[in-house]
DOZA-404571 format. One line per field, with one value per residue (C-alpha): residue number from 1; residue in three letters; x, y, z. Coordinates in nm, 4 decimals, always signed. Example, Ala and Ser with C-alpha at 12.3 -4.5 7.8 and 13.67 -1.06 7.14 Angstrom:
2
num = (1,2)
residuo = (ALA,SER)
u = (+1.2300,+1.3670)
v = (-0.4500,-0.1060)
w = (+0.7800,+0.7140)
This chain:
364
num = (1,2,3,4,5,6,7,8,9,10,11,12,13,14,15,16,17,18,19,20,21,22,23,24,25,26,27,28,29,30,31,32,33,34,35,36,37,38,39,40,41,42,43,44,45,46,47,48,49,50,51,52,53,54,55,56,57,58,59,60,61,62,63,64,65,66,67,68,69,70,71,72,73,74,75,76,77,78,79,80,81,82,83,84,85,86,87,88,89,90,91,92,93,94,95,96,97,98,99,100,101,102,103,104,105,106,107,108,109,110,111,112,113,114,115,116,117,118,119,120,121,122,123,124,125,126,127,128,129,130,131,132,133,134,135,136,137,138,139,140,141,142,143,144,145,146,147,148,149,150,151,152,153,154,155,156,157,158,159,160,161,162,163,164,165,166,167,168,169,170,171,172,173,174,175,176,177,178,179,180,181,182,183,184,185,186,187,188,189,190,191,192,193,194,195,196,197,198,199,200,201,202,203,204,205,206,207,208,209,210,211,212,213,214,215,216,217,218,219,220,221,222,223,224,225,226,227,228,229,230,231,232,233,234,235,236,237,238,239,240,241,242,243,244,245,246,247,248,249,250,251,252,253,254,255,256,257,258,259,260,261,262,263,264,265,266,267,268,269,270,271,272,273,274,275,276,277,278,279,280,281,282,283,284,285,286,287,288,289,290,291,292,293,294,295,296,297,298,299,300,301,302,303,304,305,306,307,308,309,310,311,312,313,314,315,316,317,318,319,320,321,322,323,324,325,326,327,328,329,330,331,332,333,334,335,336,337,338,339,340,341,342,343,344,345,346,347,348,349,350,351,352,353,354,355,356,357,358,359,360,361,362,363,364)
residuo = (MET,GLU,ASP,ILE,LYS,LYS,GLN,LEU,ARG,GLU,LEU,THR,GLU,LEU,SER,ALA,LEU,ALA,GLY,PHE,GLU,THR,PRO,VAL,ALA,GLN,TYR,MET,ILE,ARG,GLU,LEU,GLU,GLN,CYS,SER,ASP,ASP,VAL,SER,VAL,ASP,THR,LEU,GLY,ASN,VAL,THR,ALA,VAL,PHE,PRO,GLY,ARG,ALA,PRO,GLY,PRO,SER,CYS,MET,VAL,PHE,SER,HIS,MET,ASP,GLU,LEU,GLY,MET,ILE,VAL,SER,ASP,ILE,GLU,PRO,ASP,GLY,TYR,LEU,ARG,PHE,GLU,ARG,VAL,GLY,GLY,LEU,PRO,GLU,LYS,VAL,LEU,PRO,ALA,THR,ALA,VAL,ASN,ILE,ARG,SER,GLN,ALA,GLY,ASP,LEU,ILE,PRO,GLY,ILE,VAL,ALA,VAL,LYS,SER,HIS,HIS,ALA,THR,PRO,PRO,GLU,GLU,LYS,TYR,LYS,VAL,ILE,PRO,TYR,ARG,GLU,LEU,PHE,ILE,ASP,ILE,GLY,ALA,VAL,SER,ASP,ASP,ASP,VAL,GLU,ALA,MET,GLY,ILE,GLY,ILE,GLY,SER,PRO,ILE,THR,TYR,MET,GLY,GLY,PHE,LEU,GLU,LEU,ALA,ASN,GLY,ARG,ILE,ALA,ALA,LYS,THR,LEU,ASP,ASN,ARG,GLY,GLY,CYS,LEU,GLY,LEU,LEU,LEU,LEU,ALA,GLN,ILE,LEU,LYS,GLU,ARG,PRO,PRO,GLN,HIS,THR,VAL,TYR,ILE,VAL,ALA,SER,VAL,GLN,GLU,GLU,PHE,ASN,LEU,ARG,GLY,ALA,MET,VAL,ALA,ALA,GLN,ARG,LEU,ARG,PRO,ASP,CYS,ALA,ILE,CYS,TYR,ASP,LEU,ALA,LEU,THR,GLY,ASP,THR,PRO,ASP,LEU,ARG,LYS,ASN,LYS,GLY,ILE,ARG,VAL,GLY,GLY,GLY,PRO,SER,VAL,SER,HIS,PHE,SER,PHE,HIS,GLY,ARG,GLY,THR,LEU,ASN,GLY,LEU,ILE,PRO,HIS,PRO,THR,LEU,LEU,LYS,LEU,ALA,GLN,ASP,THR,ALA,HIS,GLU,GLN,GLY,ILE,GLN,TYR,GLN,ASN,SER,VAL,MET,MET,GLY,GLY,LEU,THR,ASP,ALA,SER,TYR,VAL,GLN,LEU,THR,GLY,ASP,GLY,VAL,ALA,CYS,ILE,ASP,LEU,GLN,PHE,PRO,VAL,ARG,TYR,THR,HIS,THR,PRO,TRP,GLU,LEU,MET,ASP,LEU,ASN,ASP,LEU,LEU,GLU,MET,VAL,ARG,TRP,THR,GLU,TYR,LEU,LEU,GLN,ALA,LEU,ASN,PRO,ASP,ILE,THR,PHE,GLN,ARG,SER,SER,LEU)
u = (+4.9432,+4.6847,+4.7926,+5.1538,+5.0567,+4.8662,+5.1741,+5.3887,+5.1337,+5.1256,+5.5045,+5.5572,+5.2931,+5.4734,+5.6968,+6.0347,+6.3217,+6.6666,+6.6917,+6.3116,+6.2345,+5.9857,+5.6696,+5.8326,+6.0058,+5.6703,+5.5237,+5.8156,+5.8055,+5.4335,+5.4748,+5.7960,+5.6517,+5.4005,+5.6927,+5.9616,+5.9610,+6.2790,+6.2320,+6.4353,+6.5324,+6.8797,+6.9737,+7.0141,+6.6754,+6.7623,+6.4899,+6.6169,+6.4213,+6.6068,+6.5293,+6.7422,+6.9106,+6.8352,+7.2023,+7.5460,+7.6593,+7.7204,+7.4804,+7.3471,+7.2128,+6.9608,+6.8985,+6.7333,+6.7054,+6.3813,+6.4670,+6.4076,+6.5733,+6.4115,+6.4662,+6.4773,+6.3443,+6.6386,+6.4614,+6.1123,+6.0391,+5.8376,+5.5508,+5.5402,+5.7457,+5.9885,+6.3513,+6.5212,+6.8373,+6.8594,+6.8972,+7.0452,+7.0793,+6.7734,+6.7760,+6.7224,+6.5696,+6.2579,+6.1863,+5.9882,+5.6112,+5.6646,+5.4119,+5.5681,+5.4766,+5.6272,+5.6048,+5.4922,+5.6103,+5.2869,+5.3578,+5.0981,+5.1836,+5.1359,+5.1053,+5.2945,+5.4393,+5.7861,+5.7049,+5.7877,+5.7775,+5.4598,+5.5236,+5.3907,+5.6377,+5.9421,+6.1912,+6.3229,+6.6693,+6.5149,+6.2785,+6.5373,+6.7409,+6.7635,+6.7034,+6.9494,+6.7603,+6.8724,+6.6713,+6.3580,+6.0990,+5.7978,+5.4459,+5.2198,+4.9541,+5.0810,+5.0596,+5.3259,+5.6022,+5.3642,+5.1173,+5.3878,+5.4767,+5.1103,+5.1122,+5.3936,+5.6613,+6.0013,+6.3672,+6.4659,+6.1217,+6.1568,+6.0199,+5.9515,+5.7839,+5.4065,+5.2960,+5.1318,+5.0795,+4.9988,+4.9381,+5.0535,+5.0311,+5.2068,+5.2176,+5.4436,+5.4099,+5.5049,+5.5373,+5.7679,+6.0377,+6.0419,+6.4018,+6.3893,+6.0421,+6.0568,+6.3494,+6.1531,+5.8682,+6.1243,+6.2310,+5.8711,+5.8122,+6.1337,+6.0288,+5.7043,+5.9031,+6.1387,+5.8425,+5.6915,+6.0255,+6.2739,+6.6304,+6.9046,+7.1383,+7.0573,+6.9201,+6.8944,+6.6497,+6.7429,+6.5487,+6.8182,+6.8319,+7.0057,+7.1265,+7.0270,+7.2160,+7.5523,+7.5086,+7.6299,+7.3145,+7.3372,+7.6931,+7.5585,+7.3419,+7.6289,+7.8656,+7.6172,+7.5094,+7.8493,+7.7044,+7.9273,+7.7753,+7.5205,+7.2779,+7.1711,+6.8377,+6.8429,+6.7606,+6.9463,+6.9739,+6.8099,+6.9161,+6.5920,+6.4527,+6.5162,+6.7550,+6.9662,+6.9198,+7.2692,+7.4089,+7.2678,+7.1951,+6.9471,+6.5844,+6.2617,+6.0909,+6.4169,+6.4449,+6.6491,+7.0150,+7.3372,+7.5987,+7.9518,+8.0924,+7.9767,+8.1823,+8.0613,+8.3629,+8.1928,+8.2759,+8.3507,+8.5963,+8.3759,+8.1778,+8.1441,+8.3153,+8.1087,+8.2771,+8.3640,+8.2368,+7.9007,+7.8788,+7.9470,+7.6967,+7.4308,+7.4987,+7.5050,+7.1817,+7.0075,+7.1096,+6.9997,+6.6602,+6.5913,+6.5965,+6.6475,+6.8790,+7.0760,+7.4324,+7.5013,+7.8066,+7.7427,+7.9575,+7.8440,+7.6420,+7.6729,+7.4727,+7.5337,+7.6763,+7.9920,+8.0233,+7.8744,+8.1591,+8.4074,+8.2627,+8.4262,+8.6759,+8.5023,+8.1670,+8.1181,+7.8645,+7.6600,+7.3963,+7.0798,+6.8739,+6.5384,+6.5416,+6.3980,+6.3573,+6.3561,+6.5377,+6.5258,+6.2241,+5.8642,+5.7683,+6.0004,+5.8942,+5.9388,+5.7982,+5.6828,+5.7755,+6.1437,+6.1180,+5.9367,+6.2066,+6.4747,+6.3124,+6.2811,+6.6477,+6.7371,+6.5462,+6.7482,+7.0732,+7.0182,+6.9497,+7.2805,+7.4821,+7.6034,+7.8491,+8.1353,+8.1355,+8.4173,+8.4460,+8.8114,+9.0077,+9.3430,+9.6388,+9.7779)
v = (-9.8518,-9.5868,-9.3718,-9.3969,-9.2975,-9.0027,-8.8858,-8.9175,-8.7234,-8.4460,-8.4269,-8.4197,-8.1531,-7.9100,-7.6470,-7.6158,-7.4907,-7.5219,-7.2393,-7.2163,-7.5440,-7.4063,-7.5817,-7.9248,-7.8426,-7.7530,-8.0809,-8.2821,-8.1051,-8.1752,-8.5445,-8.5989,-8.4357,-8.7216,-8.9639,-8.7755,-8.5409,-8.3712,-8.2026,-7.8928,-7.6727,-7.5236,-7.1875,-7.3286,-7.5038,-7.8689,-8.0489,-8.2975,-8.5520,-8.7323,-9.0886,-9.1484,-9.4853,-9.7217,-9.8045,-9.6677,-9.7486,-9.6002,-9.3199,-9.2948,-9.0054,-9.1064,-8.8182,-8.7122,-8.3740,-8.1768,-7.9345,-7.9612,-7.8156,-7.5420,-7.1829,-6.8351,-6.5144,-6.3133,-6.0433,-5.9205,-5.7951,-5.4710,-5.6726,-5.9154,-6.2131,-6.3664,-6.4539,-6.7022,-6.8720,-7.2455,-7.3750,-7.7249,-7.9686,-7.8626,-8.0239,-7.7587,-8.0040,-8.0594,-7.6936,-7.5669,-7.6032,-7.7121,-7.5898,-7.4218,-7.2517,-6.9230,-6.8556,-6.5028,-6.2983,-6.3949,-6.7643,-6.8150,-7.0327,-6.8454,-7.0778,-7.0209,-7.1970,-7.1962,-7.0515,-7.2357,-7.0865,-7.1845,-7.4860,-7.3110,-7.0251,-7.2450,-7.2609,-7.6068,-7.5448,-7.4902,-7.7877,-8.0276,-7.7805,-7.7662,-7.4011,-7.2599,-7.1638,-6.8002,-6.7696,-6.9008,-6.7069,-6.7788,-6.6580,-6.6118,-6.4201,-6.0832,-5.7820,-5.5619,-5.5591,-5.3713,-5.6563,-5.9037,-5.6911,-5.6782,-6.0599,-6.0487,-6.1769,-6.0113,-6.0749,-6.3794,-6.5433,-6.9252,-7.1343,-7.5097,-7.7664,-7.7778,-8.0730,-8.3867,-8.7439,-9.0466,-9.4044,-9.6208,-9.9946,-10.2480,-10.0124,-9.7594,-9.3930,-9.0895,-8.7438,-8.4495,-8.4446,-8.8142,-8.6985,-8.6626,-8.6502,-9.0272,-9.0078,-8.7740,-9.0252,-9.2900,-9.0800,-9.0491,-9.4233,-9.4922,-9.2439,-9.4350,-9.7566,-9.5957,-9.4600,-9.8079,-9.9820,-9.7359,-9.7901,-9.9542,-9.6645,-9.3016,-9.2291,-8.8818,-8.8383,-8.5325,-8.3724,-8.1601,-7.8527,-7.7252,-8.0592,-7.9600,-7.6302,-7.7215,-8.0562,-7.9140,-7.8501,-8.1807,-8.0946,-7.8428,-8.1059,-8.3561,-8.0976,-8.0342,-8.3940,-8.5635,-8.9093,-9.2142,-9.3178,-9.1907,-9.3379,-9.1213,-9.1839,-9.0814,-9.2198,-9.4723,-9.4051,-9.6826,-9.8683,-10.0499,-9.8343,-9.8862,-9.5897,-9.7067,-10.0826,-10.1486,-10.0139,-10.3192,-10.0939,-10.0663,-10.1525,-10.0194,-10.2915,-10.4770,-10.3656,-10.0926,-10.0520,-9.9781,-9.7570,-9.8935,-9.5847,-9.2416,-8.9677,-8.6392,-8.5248,-8.2114,-7.9000,-8.0971,-8.3794,-8.5426,-8.8598,-9.1442,-9.4760,-9.6216,-9.7104,-10.0824,-10.1723,-10.0102,-10.1617,-10.5142,-10.4677,-10.3568,-10.6515,-10.9052,-10.7645,-10.7841,-11.1466,-11.2392,-11.0715,-11.1891,-10.8380,-10.8368,-10.5516,-10.4132,-10.2827,-9.9383,-9.7652,-9.4128,-9.1734,-8.8145,-8.7896,-8.7802,-8.7230,-8.4984,-8.8009,-8.7082,-8.4033,-8.5467,-8.7990,-8.5106,-8.3525,-8.3687,-8.6528,-8.8209,-9.0001,-9.3535,-9.3074,-9.5175,-9.4448,-9.6569,-9.5867,-9.6396,-9.6683,-9.3736,-9.3242,-8.9920,-8.7973,-8.4183,-8.3991,-8.3027,-8.6725,-8.9078,-9.2705,-9.5188,-9.8350,-9.7668,-10.1202,-10.0434,-9.7574,-9.9662,-10.2337,-9.9649,-9.8545,-10.2133,-10.2662,-9.9578,-10.0824,-10.4042,-10.2221,-9.9924,-10.2945,-10.4458,-10.1470,-10.3101,-10.1495,-10.3719,-10.2219,-9.9789,-9.7537,-9.6812,-9.7421,-9.9186,-9.7213,-10.0374)
w = (-1.7037,-1.7951,-1.4989,-1.6159,-1.9699,-1.8274,-1.6393,-1.9510,-2.1556,-1.8949,-1.8805,-2.2570,-2.3102,-2.0803,-2.2398,-2.0686,-2.2804,-2.1230,-1.8711,-1.8504,-1.6708,-1.4152,-1.5482,-1.5322,-1.2026,-1.0471,-1.1730,-1.0358,-0.6989,-0.6598,-0.7425,-0.5447,-0.2320,-0.2210,-0.1837,+0.0108,+0.3105,+0.1834,-0.1547,-0.2436,-0.5361,-0.5770,-0.7279,-1.0774,-1.0596,-0.9981,-0.7995,-0.5384,-0.3341,-0.0560,+0.0522,+0.3658,+0.4020,+0.6866,+0.7325,+0.6369,+0.2855,-0.0592,-0.1504,-0.5035,-0.7102,-0.9784,-1.2162,-1.5396,-1.7084,-1.7244,-2.0036,-2.3750,-2.6818,-2.8852,-2.9860,-2.8408,-2.9980,-3.1323,-3.3317,-3.4177,-3.7693,-3.8049,-3.9554,-3.6615,-3.7744,-3.5233,-3.5892,-3.3592,-3.2405,-3.1736,-2.8181,-2.8181,-3.1055,-3.3013,-3.6510,-3.9159,-4.1634,-3.9473,-3.8750,-4.1800,-4.1231,-3.7610,-3.5030,-3.1993,-2.8736,-2.7588,-2.3869,-2.3041,-2.0083,-1.8306,-1.8856,-2.1571,-2.4573,-2.7848,-3.0875,-3.4079,-3.7105,-3.8570,-4.1983,-4.5203,-4.8673,-5.0528,-5.2755,-5.5861,-5.5359,-5.4646,-5.7529,-5.8488,-5.7022,-5.3553,-5.3449,-5.2018,-4.9998,-4.6194,-4.5348,-4.2767,-3.9622,-3.9827,-4.3043,-4.1332,-3.9327,-3.7156,-3.7931,-3.4891,-3.6796,-3.5599,-3.7924,-3.6315,-3.3716,-3.1415,-3.1836,-3.0769,-2.7752,-2.6713,-2.6623,-2.4088,-2.6473,-2.6668,-2.7317,-2.5264,-2.5165,-2.5208,-2.8089,-2.8057,-3.0273,-2.9820,-2.7723,-2.9022,-2.7815,-2.9962,-2.8849,-3.1734,-3.2422,-3.0166,-2.7191,-2.8886,-2.7934,-3.0031,-2.8504,-2.8213,-2.5498,-2.4688,-2.4374,-2.1472,-1.9946,-2.0205,-1.7805,-1.5534,-1.5464,-1.4546,-1.1555,-1.0370,-1.0680,-0.8777,-0.6076,-0.5568,-0.5131,-0.2606,-0.0670,-0.0374,+0.0191,+0.1748,+0.0527,+0.2543,+0.1703,+0.0907,-0.2563,-0.4085,-0.6940,-0.9002,-1.1847,-1.3447,-1.5670,-1.8817,-2.0183,-2.3712,-2.3349,-2.1819,-2.0026,-1.6742,-1.4707,-1.2857,-1.1798,-0.9304,-0.7605,-0.7514,-0.6022,-0.3227,-0.2561,-0.3069,-0.3853,-0.4023,-0.7323,-0.9837,-1.2359,-1.5285,-1.7018,-2.0670,-2.4085,-2.6215,-2.9937,-3.1938,-3.5067,-3.5856,-3.8664,-4.2425,-4.2606,-3.9658,-3.9641,-4.1015,-3.7744,-3.5900,-3.2963,-3.0128,-3.0860,-2.9397,-2.7385,-2.6776,-2.3178,-2.1488,-2.2318,-2.0486,-2.2111,-2.2362,-2.4083,-2.5197,-2.6795,-2.8221,-3.0190,-3.1542,-2.9571,-2.6423,-2.5859,-2.3281,-2.2800,-2.0348,-1.9898,-1.7036,-1.3776,-1.4079,-1.0605,-1.1280,-1.4770,-1.3504,-1.0701,-1.3203,-1.5493,-1.2656,-1.1245,-1.4621,-1.5057,-1.1539,-1.1936,-1.5483,-1.6945,-2.0715,-2.1552,-2.4487,-2.4737,-2.6175,-2.7635,-2.8908,-3.0904,-3.1368,-2.8159,-2.4410,-2.1231,-1.8241,-1.6417,-1.8312,-1.6084,-1.2897,-1.2851,-1.2563,-0.9405,-0.5974,-0.5759,-0.8688,-0.8843,-1.0168,-1.2980,-1.5342,-1.8011,-1.7973,-2.1045,-2.2739,-2.6567,-2.8525,-3.2282,-3.4182,-3.1461,-3.1236,-3.3551,-3.2680,-3.2719,-3.0847,-3.0333,-2.7476,-2.5899,-2.2354,-2.1289,-2.1917,-1.9435,-1.6832,-1.7030,-1.6634,-1.3380,-1.2145,-1.2986,-1.0961,-0.7926,-0.7840,-0.8595,-0.5614,-0.3413,-0.4535,-0.3309,-0.0115,+0.2367,+0.1194,-0.2310,-0.3028,-0.6045,-0.5382,-0.8580,-0.8426,-0.9742,-1.1357)
């Protein structure tokens, strides 16, 4: 378990804004090459490891995104402060006083803080106000725009939350980017299993890009690989905290979950209703193997499986999830055992993909 925690710590501490996934991609390539002889990177940056099947049958793509949300430098003030645009669903209410890293042109991480007006100078009408992000700025200690330029920071430099990793009571872990470095860890654990026990049918493990930006990075991999089915690793929103308990939702420590429905509804009319054959197979497998799982329905969110399902002639897709609290903040929280059970579930689900299974939908 300590080795697994170490991998998760290393993954979460990497800075990889959507479109700038190279540090995580390099990590994934290095680890996957120890398990597969066929590891490649496409033009967009998706990392693919192939595990050839021992017999004909349905191929499966198991994927998780490498990128994280954050910001991008949009302007530099003459006195060295940085203005920014959001990349992904960054909550404005958590930004003031947040520590961040700005990646320089040389690849160095320059620390900074999202500035917040001193409490003693804040008028009463502002004390309970969420400040719009365009009114915020980042202080890196620079004294001029020339000073910023000398650090290798310019317009378009990526900004992410500063890393951190806490081991809490009852095996809970808090860190940045558990969404979705937890999923990336799941891919690496699954790759180790497939190395030791090669799959009956071909499995593609894909670490994808730009999910937090436009959810379409994994489409490129699916278009190239043309799998028969796909399993997406991502988080499940929880309902086990005092502010959300009335929702009777997913709980941390309750096991992995399978999504029955997701729909974004804001800016995109997309989501995923899992393929019924794949859903039934997942449920039957969990019951047979004694895997405790939860059932998820989510409004206001989606994964890139929503777009993978639309590639080629259509791909049978399903979301397997690990519960995460406090999503899209600098400190997300999970139970590592939920993730481990999700990977075990996947192993048995892949074994259940026999040649007689068809994903062809009836027109009736």
